[in-house]
One Martini backbone bead per residue (centre of mass of N, CA, C, O) as a GRO file, in nm:
protein
   74
    1MET     BB    1   1.572  -0.507  -1.137
    2THR     BB    2   1.855  -0.324  -1.089
    3ALA     BB    3   1.847  -0.304  -0.805
    4ASP     BB    4   2.063  -0.338  -0.505
    5SER     BB    5   1.812  -0.257  -0.312
    6LEU     BB    6   1.541  -0.207  -0.122
    7GLU     BB    7   1.567   0.102  -0.094
    8SER     BB    8   1.576   0.152  -0.413
    9LYS     BB    9   1.280   0.021  -0.450
   10ASP     BB   10   1.147   0.223  -0.233
   11GLN     BB   11   0.922   0.371  -0.432
   12PRO     BB   12   0.703   0.584  -0.536
   13PHE     BB   13   0.457   0.666  -0.707
   14PRO     BB   14   0.375   0.848  -0.945
   15PRO     BB   15   0.140   1.093  -0.972
   16ASN     BB   16   0.015   0.991  -1.248
   17VAL     BB   17  -0.061   0.709  -1.145
   18ILE     BB   18  -0.245   0.789  -0.913
   19GLU     BB   19  -0.442   0.950  -1.087
   20LYS     BB   20  -0.531   0.720  -1.268
   21ALA     BB   21  -0.646   0.546  -1.046
   22VAL     BB   22  -0.861   0.741  -0.951
   23ASN     BB   23  -1.004   0.778  -1.236
   24THR     BB   24  -1.043   0.439  -1.241
   25ASN     BB   25  -1.101   0.309  -0.959
   26LEU     BB   26  -0.822   0.237  -0.812
   27LEU     BB   27  -0.607   0.016  -0.614
   28ILE     BB   28  -0.278   0.049  -0.545
   29THR     BB   29   0.026  -0.154  -0.509
   30ARG     BB   30   0.288  -0.291  -0.334
   31THR     BB   31   0.454  -0.565  -0.228
   32ILE     BB   32   0.595  -0.429   0.016
   33ASP     BB   33   0.330  -0.334   0.154
   34LEU     BB   34   0.196  -0.616   0.183
   35CYS     BB   35   0.424  -0.737   0.362
   36ARG     BB   36   0.404  -0.535   0.591
   37ILE     BB   37   0.112  -0.592   0.665
   38SER     BB   38   0.146  -0.896   0.717
   39ASP     BB   39   0.355  -0.870   0.946
   40HIS     BB   40   0.161  -0.705   1.136
   41LEU     BB   41  -0.067  -0.910   1.151
   42GLU     BB   42   0.102  -1.147   1.268
   43LEU     BB   43   0.181  -0.961   1.532
   44GLY     BB   44  -0.079  -0.787   1.612
   45GLN     BB   45  -0.040  -0.462   1.514
   46LEU     BB   46  -0.308  -0.488   1.367
   47MET     BB   47  -0.581  -0.514   1.237
   48PRO     BB   48  -0.794  -0.714   1.142
   49SER     BB   49  -0.849  -0.828   0.828
   50GLN     BB   50  -1.146  -0.748   0.807
   51VAL     BB   51  -1.098  -0.447   0.873
   52LEU     BB   52  -0.899  -0.398   0.648
   53LEU     BB   53  -1.097  -0.464   0.416
   54GLU     BB   54  -1.303  -0.239   0.493
   55THR     BB   55  -1.098  -0.002   0.457
   56ILE     BB   56  -1.035  -0.057   0.129
   57LEU     BB   57  -1.303  -0.063   0.031
   58GLY     BB   58  -1.361   0.173  -0.230
   59LYS     BB   59  -1.082   0.260  -0.287
   60LYS     BB   60  -0.850   0.510  -0.422
   61GLY     BB   61  -0.514   0.471  -0.537
   62TRP     BB   62  -0.264   0.437  -0.276
   63LEU     BB   63  -0.151   0.170  -0.106
   64MET     BB   64   0.011   0.219   0.209
   65PHE     BB   65   0.306   0.145   0.422
   66LYS     BB   66   0.395   0.357   0.702
   67ASP     BB   67   0.491   0.369   1.013
   68GLY     BB   68   0.259   0.150   1.091
   69ARG     BB   69   0.066   0.260   0.851
   70ILE     BB   70  -0.228   0.302   0.674
   71GLY     BB   71  -0.264   0.433   0.342
   72ILE     BB   72  -0.422   0.681   0.120
   73SER     BB   73  -0.334   0.794  -0.197
   74CYS     BB   74  -0.491   1.077  -0.411
   0.00000   0.00000   0.00000
């Protein structure tokens, strides 16, 4: 809330948060990653949304979007 720029807000989850997500079978994400995925879907630069959904179902850890690619960190 106190960050003065998007770059300063664009920080990864701490390792202990990712570990807890994995241990509790959760897939966590940041709003910024969801916005980036949405932008790429709208531009047709990513797989169709149904394929994206199938890609992330059943995953656990951190859903991230970086350098034009979706990744799951666990």
